[in-house]
C-alpha positions as CSV (number, residue, x, y, z in Angstrom):
1,M,3.1,20.7,-18.7
2,S,5.7,18.0,-17.8
3,C,5.1,14.7,-16.0
4,P,5.8,15.1,-12.2
5,I,7.4,11.7,-12.1
6,C,9.8,11.6,-15.0
7,G,9.6,15.0,-16.5
8,G,8.3,13.8,-19.9
9,E,5.6,15.4,-21.9
10,T,2.1,14.6,-20.5
11,Q,-0.4,12.7,-22.5
12,K,-4.1,13.6,-22.5
13,T,-5.1,10.1,-21.5
14,H,-2.9,10.0,-18.4
15,R,-2.8,13.7,-17.5
16,P,-0.9,15.0,-15.5
17,F,1.4,12.0,-16.2
18,C,3.0,10.9,-19.4
19,C,2.0,7.2,-19.2
20,K,0.2,4.7,-17.0
21,R,3.5,3.6,-15.5
22,C,4.2,7.1,-14.1
23,A,0.6,7.3,-12.9
24,D,1.0,3.9,-11.1
25,I,4.3,5.0,-9.5
26,D,2.5,8.1,-8.2
27,L,-0.3,6.0,-6.8
28,G,2.2,3.7,-5.1
29,K,3.7,6.7,-3.4
30,W,0.3,7.8,-2.1
31,L,-0.5,4.3,-0.9
32,T,2.9,3.8,0.9
33,G,2.7,7.2,2.6
34,A,5.6,8.7,0.7
35,Y,3.6,11.9,0.3
36,S,2.6,12.3,3.9
37,V,3.2,15.6,5.6
38,P,5.1,15.4,8.9
39,S,3.3,16.8,11.9
40,Q,4.7,18.4,15.1
41,D,1.4,18.2,16.8
42,L,1.8,16.3,20.1
43,E,-1.6,14.5,19.6
44,D,-0.6,13.3,16.1
45,I,2.7,12.0,17.5
46,E,1.0,10.2,20.3
47,N,-1.6,8.6,18.0
48,A,1.2,7.5,15.6
49,L,3.1,5.9,18.5
50,E,0.0,4.2,19.7
51,E,-0.8,2.8,16.2
52,A,2.8,1.6,15.8
53,G,2.5,-0.2,19.1
54,R,-0.6,-2.0,18.0
55,V,1.1,-3.2,14.8
56,Q,4.4,-4.3,16.4
57,A,3.1,-5.8,19.6
58,P,2.4,-9.5,19.4
59,E,-1.1,-10.5,20.2
60,K,-1.7,-12.6,23.3
61,N,-3.5,-15.9,22.7
62,P,-6.6,-15.7,24.8
63,Q,-6.7,-19.5,25.0
64,Q,-3.4,-19.7,26.8
65,T,-3.9,-20.0,30.5
66,R,-1.3,-19.9,33.3
67,H,-1.2,-22.8,35.8
């Protein structure tokens, strides 16, 4: 079996990877969403757009008042 990151020979202590570095690279890909599966489902697209709007839209300061 070869390491899915670099193609090197796997080590028993880090299987299926060859070393901790490759295991960490793989974990980073999971955490950043690099392994996400694109969806064509309209509901998924709407939810993603809604979430993106929450992240990008600046929050209004509730203490600010208009005179």
